[in-house]
N, C-alpha and C positions, 0 to 999 in steps of 0.2 A: 127439684129441678129446673137449669130455663132451657129453653129452646132458641137458639139463634138459627136469623138467615141474612143474610148478603142476597133484596131483590134486586130484580130492575128488570125493563120489558127489552131493552138495547140487549143487540146481542152483541158480544166483542170489547166489554164494560167490566170483564177480570171478574167476575160475579165467584163462575167452581173456585179459578185460581186463592182470592182472597180466602175463600173459604179452605180450602185444604192451608193455607198458610195464617188461620186461626184458630185451626182448631188442631195441628200441629203444637202452636205456641201456647194453646191452654194447655193440650197434655202432657208436652214435653219442656218447655219452662216452667209451666207453674202447677205441675203433677198434677193435672184436676182430670177427673175422670170423666171421659169424654166420649162420646156416640155421632156419627155421624151417616145419614140418610141422604144417598143417591136420588133422587125425583126425576132425575133428569132422564127418561125412559129412551130418548131418541142418543143422546150423545152419549152417555155414561161414564163421562169423562173424570169423576171420581175413582169410580170400578175399576177404571183401565189403569189409573194412577198407579192405585195401588199393587194393581196386577204387574205393572213397567218397575216399580219399585222393588217387589218381594226379588223379581230376576233379577235383581242388582247386586243382591245381597244373597241368594239363594246356591250355594256348594252344586260345582256339577262338575263331573268325571275330562278328566286330559292326560294329556301324555308330557311331558317334559322335556329336554333337550335328550333326558339319557333315554328318553324312551316306554319310563318306567309313567304307571298310570297315578295320576293325585288327585286331590280335591282343591278347586281353584272357585271364586266366584269373581263378574265379571266389574266389580270395583272394589278392589281391595280395602283404599279408605274409610267407603261409608258404613263396608260390615264390619269395620273391625270399630269405629265411631259408634256401632249400634248393638256391638256385641258388650261393650265399653262403659258406656250407659246401660247398662242392662235393659232397655227399651221395650216392654208391653203394646205393642201396635193398638190403637185405640180401632176398634168397629165402623166399618164402613160400609154399608147394607144397602142392596138394590131393594127398592121400593116404586111400585103402580104410584104418581098422583092422585091417590084416591084419599081422602080424609079418613075414614076406617081404616084402612090400613095403615096412616101412618099413626094414628092414634093408637091402636095397639101395640104399636114398637113403643113409641113413647113411654106409655101405662110402664112396659117390662123393663125400660131402663132407667125407669124410676125405680122402680123396685127392689130393680139392684146397687141403687144408691147410687146412677152417673148424677155429674157434676154439672155437666151441660152437654144439649144434643143440639144438633147441626144440623139442617133441611138443607140440600143445595138443591133448588127448584128453578126449571123452566121459568124462558118468560111469559109463559102461555094464560092470561089472561082468558082465554075463551072457555077454558076449562071450568065447569060450573063447581067445582071445589077448589075453585086456587083460593080464594077469599079467605073461605072457610080453613083453611090450611095453613096460610099466614097467621091468621090470626091468633093460631094456637101457640104463639112463637110471642118471648117474655121481650123481643127486641129487635130488632130487624135495621139494616144497615142499607142508606140505598146510596152506590156510586152515581156520581156526576161528570159528565164530560165537558171543559169550555171548549161546547165547537154547537155552531147552533142546531144544527138539524138531529146531533147526540144530546142536547142540554133540551129539546125543548122535545122530543122522547120518552126523555127520561125523570121528566119533568111533570107530562100528561101522563106518567104511569106513579109517578109519585103522588100526583094530586088525588087521582082515577083512587090508591090505596087508600091513602086517608080517608077518602071520603065512605067508601065500601066498607070499610074497617071501624071507622070512630063511630060515621055516624048512623051507620044501618044496621052492624052487628051488633045484637046486643051478649049477645056471648064472647065479648074479644077477651082476651088475654094478653094481646098488645099491651106493656106497658109504655116505651120507649122506642119512637123513630128517630133513629141517626141517617145525616146524609154527610157524605166525602167526596173532595176530590179524586179523580182519579185522571192518567195518562197529563198530568199537568203539565202543557206547556212555560213556563218563566217566562218567553217572549212574549205570550196572548196579548191582548190591547187591555192597561187597566180599565179603560170605560166598559169594553163589550163584560171582562168579570165581572163587575160591577155592577151594571145592569143585572146579571145574574143573578148577585148574591142580596140584593135587593127584592126582586123576584121570588126568589125562594121566602122570604125574611116577610114580605107582604102575604102575599097568598098560603103560604104554609109554615106562621109563626111555631109553629108545636114542634117544626121539624127543626131539629139542632145539626148545625154542620161540625166537623170536629175540625179542631186547629190544623191541624197536620195535613198537607195534601200531598200525595202520592204522586210522585213527579214520573214522566212518561219516562221510564226504563224501561228493557228487554231484562232486568236479571231478575224480576219477578216470573219470569217463561222458565227463565232455568230450571232443568229435573232436580241441582243439589239443591235452589232456593225452596222451589214448593213441591218439596217430598215428605207423604205421606205417613214416612218412619223415623223421623229426624224432625229435631227443631231446624226454623228455619236457620239454614247457612249463616254463620256472622260475619260473611267474607259480602254479601250480597245487602244486609240491613242497612248500610248506609248509603245503599244505591233508591235514589229519588224520596226517602226519608220513609224504608218501610217500617223500619223499626219504629222509630216513633209514633206512629199510626201503628200499628199494632199492640204497644205498650194503653197505647191512648185507648184503643176498643177497650181491651182486656180493662180496664180504669174504669170504665160507661160500665161492662157487663158487671164489674163488681155493686156496685153501684144499686143494683136492680132487687 
C-alpha cells in the first residue's frame, strides 16, 4: 500500500480539496481501494464533507402534493448516479495527528489489501510528530501559488520539509516529492513566475514540478466537483485544467 499526502503550511492553498479530488479519482475512476485519514482535528473538513455528501443521497420522508408520505432525496441526480454506478464509498476516518495512531491505522488498511491511503494533515509543523508522519508517505504533493507572500511561505515549508525528511530522518519512506502550481493566474508577470521556477530548480532540485498548472477557478470548490461519494464531475474537469492535473498525479503515483 502506498501512502500519499498533499502537504503545505499555508492555509487556503487547497490541500483538503485536492485530497478529496485525488481520493475520489483513484477510487471511482481508477477503481482502486482507497482510505483517507482526516488528521486535521481542528477543521475536520474531510469528515464534514462526507457527512454533507451522505445527506444529499440519504432518503428522507416527505409529503407529496396529494398529502401522501413518500421517500425523497435532496439531490435526485446525485442519488441516481451513486446507485447506478454501484459505488462503495472509500473510508474517511478521523484521527489525531499522532504518529502511533496513524501507523496503527495504516497497518490495518494494508492488511485489508488497500491500494492507497491518503493523509489530510494540517500545516502544523510545530507538532513534533509532523515530519515523522510525512515520512510515512510514499509520495507527497506540494502546492505553490504565484504570489510573493504565498510562494515564500510554501517554498520555505517545502525546503524545511525536504531537509527534515531526506537529510535528517533515517527511517524515511518517502520516495518522491512533487510540486504543482495552484490558483494559477495566466496574467501573472512571466519574469516573476520564471524567477519562482528558477528558485525551485536551483534550491530544491529533487522536487519535480508537475507539467499542468491548476488554474484559479471556483470549480474545485463546488460540492458536486469535490464530492467524496462520486468521481469528480466531468462538467468541471475542464476548468483550470483540473482533469489533466489529476491524471498527471495518477501517472506519477503509478510510478512509485
